[in-house]
ZADO-1210 file (C-alpha; in nm, 4 decimals, padded with zeros to 6 digits):
<atoms>
<atom x="-00.5621" y="-03.3260" z="-00.2860" code="MET" pos="1"/>
<atom x="-00.5118" y="-03.5084" z="-00.6151" code="PHE" pos="2"/>
<atom x="-00.4690" y="-03.8549" z="-00.4624" code="ASP" pos="3"/>
<atom x="-00.7549" y="-04.0754" z="-00.3510" code="ARG" pos="4"/>
<atom x="-00.9343" y="-03.9214" z="-00.0516" code="ILE" pos="5"/>
<atom x="-01.1956" y="-04.0821" z="00.1757" code="PRO" pos="6"/>
<atom x="-01.5556" y="-03.9879" z="00.1052" code="GLY" pos="7"/>
<atom x="-01.5037" y="-03.8713" z="-00.2522" code="GLU" pos="8"/>
<atom x="-01.8333" y="-03.7519" z="-00.3939" code="GLY" pos="9"/>
<atom x="-01.9849" y="-03.7084" z="-00.0477" code="ARG" pos="10"/>
<atom x="-01.8236" y="-03.3909" z="00.0853" code="TRP" pos="11"/>
<atom x="-02.0502" y="-03.1006" z="00.1743" code="ARG" pos="12"/>
<atom x="-01.7757" y="-02.8363" z="00.1380" code="HIS" pos="13"/>
<atom x="-01.4167" y="-02.7966" z="00.0246" code="VAL" pos="14"/>
<atom x="-01.2283" y="-02.5069" z="00.1867" code="LEU" pos="15"/>
<atom x="-00.9459" y="-02.3369" z="-00.0053" code="LEU" pos="16"/>
<atom x="-00.8315" y="-02.0543" z="00.2226" code="ALA" pos="17"/>
<atom x="-00.5078" y="-01.8578" z="00.2497" code="ASP" pos="18"/>
<atom x="-00.4224" y="-01.8759" z="-00.1197" code="GLY" pos="19"/>
<atom x="-00.4713" y="-02.2512" z="-00.1525" code="ASN" pos="20"/>
<atom x="-00.6640" y="-02.2015" z="-00.4787" code="ILE" pos="21"/>
<atom x="-00.3087" y="-02.1817" z="-00.6161" code="GLY" pos="22"/>
<atom x="-00.2085" y="-02.5395" z="-00.5290" code="ILE" pos="23"/>
<atom x="-00.0442" y="-02.6993" z="-00.8312" code="GLY" pos="24"/>
<atom x="-00.0442" y="-02.3787" z="-01.0353" code="GLY" pos="25"/>
<atom x="-00.3736" y="-02.4611" z="-01.2091" code="ASP" pos="26"/>
<atom x="-00.6918" y="-02.3409" z="-01.0347" code="PRO" pos="27"/>
<atom x="-00.9116" y="-02.5009" z="-01.3030" code="VAL" pos="28"/>
<atom x="-00.7623" y="-02.8457" z="-01.2345" code="ALA" pos="29"/>
<atom x="-00.7867" y="-02.7893" z="-00.8593" code="LEU" pos="30"/>
<atom x="-01.1530" y="-02.6856" z="-00.8801" code="LEU" pos="31"/>
<atom x="-01.2330" y="-02.9811" z="-01.1060" code="ARG" pos="32"/>
<atom x="-01.0821" y="-03.2093" z="-00.8436" code="ARG" pos="33"/>
<atom x="-01.2719" y="-03.0318" z="-00.5654" code="ALA" pos="34"/>
<atom x="-01.5899" y="-03.0767" z="-00.7705" code="ARG" pos="35"/>
<atom x="-01.5273" y="-03.4539" z="-00.7757" code="GLU" pos="36"/>
<atom x="-01.5132" y="-03.4536" z="-00.3958" code="LEU" pos="37"/>
<atom x="-01.8476" y="-03.2751" z="-00.3550" code="LEU" pos="38"/>
<atom x="-02.1873" y="-03.4320" z="-00.3100" code="ARG" pos="39"/>
<atom x="-02.4787" y="-03.2852" z="-00.5068" code="PRO" pos="40"/>
<atom x="-02.5460" y="-02.9383" z="-00.3665" code="GLY" pos="41"/>
<atom x="-02.1937" y="-02.9190" z="-00.2195" code="GLY" pos="42"/>
<atom x="-01.9744" y="-02.6137" z="-00.2553" code="SER" pos="43"/>
<atom x="-01.6197" y="-02.4834" z="-00.2589" code="VAL" pos="44"/>
<atom x="-01.5416" y="-02.1927" z="-00.0280" code="LEU" pos="45"/>
<atom x="-01.2328" y="-02.0087" z="-00.1433" code="THR" pos="46"/>
<atom x="-01.0303" y="-01.7008" z="-00.0637" code="GLU" pos="47"/>
<atom x="-00.9072" y="-01.4943" z="-00.3563" code="LEU" pos="48"/>
<atom x="-00.6408" y="-01.2360" z="-00.4199" code="ASP" pos="49"/>
<atom x="-00.7573" y="-00.8733" z="-00.4628" code="PRO" pos="50"/>
<atom x="-00.9151" y="-00.7439" z="-00.7853" code="PRO" pos="51"/>
<atom x="-00.6609" y="-00.6767" z="-01.0576" code="GLY" pos="52"/>
<atom x="-00.4838" y="-01.0072" z="-01.0007" code="THR" pos="53"/>
<atom x="-00.6727" y="-01.1999" z="-01.2689" code="GLY" pos="54"/>
<atom x="-00.5103" y="-01.5409" z="-01.3032" code="LEU" pos="55"/>
<atom x="-00.1336" y="-01.5526" z="-01.2601" code="ARG" pos="56"/>
<atom x="00.0764" y="-01.8658" z="-01.2731" code="ARG" pos="57"/>
<atom x="00.4240" y="-01.8701" z="-01.1286" code="GLN" pos="58"/>
<atom x="00.6944" y="-02.0785" z="-00.9691" code="GLN" pos="59"/>
<atom x="00.7544" y="-02.0239" z="-00.5986" code="VAL" pos="60"/>
<atom x="00.9549" y="-02.1792" z="-00.3206" code="ARG" pos="61"/>
<atom x="00.9573" y="-02.1685" z="00.0536" code="LEU" pos="62"/>
<atom x="01.2659" y="-02.0357" z="00.2222" code="SER" pos="63"/>
<atom x="01.3950" y="-01.9378" z="00.5623" code="SER" pos="64"/>
<atom x="01.7087" y="-01.7708" z="00.6852" code="VAL" pos="65"/>
<atom x="01.8866" y="-02.1090" z="00.6795" code="ASP" pos="66"/>
<atom x="01.7557" y="-02.2840" z="00.3702" code="SER" pos="67"/>
<atom x="01.5356" y="-02.2810" z="00.0620" code="SER" pos="68"/>
<atom x="01.3138" y="-02.5539" z="-00.0758" code="GLY" pos="69"/>
<atom x="01.2668" y="-02.6527" z="-00.4356" code="GLY" pos="70"/>
<atom x="01.0603" y="-02.4528" z="-00.6804" code="TRP" pos="71"/>
<atom x="00.6983" y="-02.5559" z="-00.7401" code="PHE" pos="72"/>
<atom x="00.3988" y="-02.4370" z="-00.9436" code="ASP" pos="73"/>
<atom x="00.1578" y="-02.1946" z="-00.7799" code="TRP" pos="74"/>
<atom x="-00.1193" y="-01.9680" z="-00.9018" code="ALA" pos="75"/>
<atom x="-00.2914" y="-01.6539" z="-00.7804" code="ARG" pos="76"/>
<atom x="-00.6543" y="-01.5865" z="-00.8651" code="LEU" pos="77"/>
<atom x="-00.8480" y="-01.2652" z="-00.8160" code="GLY" pos="78"/>
<atom x="-01.2189" y="-01.1941" z="-00.8544" code="PRO" pos="79"/>
<atom x="-01.1565" y="-01.0708" z="-01.2091" code="ASP" pos="80"/>
<atom x="-01.0320" y="-01.4174" z="-01.3091" code="GLY" pos="81"/>
<atom x="-01.2899" y="-01.6186" z="-01.1180" code="LEU" pos="82"/>
<atom x="-01.5790" y="-01.6380" z="-01.3657" code="GLU" pos="83"/>
<atom x="-01.3799" y="-01.7964" z="-01.6469" code="ARG" pos="84"/>
<atom x="-01.1894" y="-02.0237" z="-01.4070" code="THR" pos="85"/>
<atom x="-01.5115" y="-02.1430" z="-01.2416" code="ALA" pos="86"/>
<atom x="-01.6838" y="-02.2003" z="-01.5770" code="THR" pos="87"/>
<atom x="-01.3871" y="-02.3972" z="-01.7129" code="ASP" pos="88"/>
<atom x="-01.3987" y="-02.6136" z="-01.3972" code="ALA" pos="89"/>
<atom x="-01.7729" y="-02.6817" z="-01.4270" code="GLY" pos="90"/>
<atom x="-01.8620" y="-02.4583" z="-01.1326" code="MET" pos="91"/>
<atom x="-02.0997" y="-02.1657" z="-01.0843" code="ASP" pos="92"/>
<atom x="-02.0321" y="-01.8691" z="-00.8587" code="ILE" pos="93"/>
<atom x="-02.2901" y="-01.8686" z="-00.5781" code="ARG" pos="94"/>
<atom x="-02.1548" y="-01.5486" z="-00.4223" code="TRP" pos="95"/>
<atom x="-01.8456" y="-01.3280" z="-00.4269" code="LEU" pos="96"/>
<atom x="-01.7709" y="-01.0598" z="-00.1710" code="GLU" pos="97"/>
<atom x="-01.5088" y="-00.8582" z="00.0095" code="GLU" pos="98"/>
<atom x="-01.4856" y="-00.8585" z="00.3889" code="ARG" pos="99"/>
<atom x="-01.2266" y="-00.6556" z="00.5760" code="GLY" pos="100"/>
<atom x="-01.0080" y="-00.6173" z="00.2680" code="GLY" pos="101"/>
<atom x="-01.0138" y="-00.9924" z="00.1892" code="ARG" pos="102"/>
<atom x="-01.2068" y="-01.1525" z="-00.1002" code="TRP" pos="103"/>
<atom x="-01.4096" y="-01.4723" z="-00.0724" code="PHE" pos="104"/>
<atom x="-01.6332" y="-01.6775" z="-00.3004" code="ALA" pos="105"/>
<atom x="-01.8554" y="-01.9808" z="-00.2827" code="GLU" pos="106"/>
<atom x="-01.8732" y="-02.2016" z="-00.5901" code="LEU" pos="107"/>
<atom x="-02.1169" y="-02.4837" z="-00.6586" code="GLN" pos="108"/>
<atom x="-02.1315" y="-02.7616" z="-00.9130" code="ARG" pos="109"/>
<atom x="-02.2776" y="-02.6317" z="-01.2402" code="ALA" pos="110"/>
</atoms>
């Protein structure tokens, strides 16, 4: 995500589902990067954690019964932390809603 990607500045949408707003442990940096990928009028579609989460940064690792990987930075972001995070990233919230117990938002370039 943070390396050079084809079509930078021409993407219509960036999708951050299944907690991927947490990549790198810094949702502001991730959204700033996503903003660079977008064309004018483009948007970021993201899934959020439930209300009450705010913004939480942590170290996590993947593990199985047989092994564990190294620790890496991750973040969790709920609707209650979205406005400040979006503003700091230069994004506006187009909509925010809950569907079937899951929270989603669309952000656009400010």
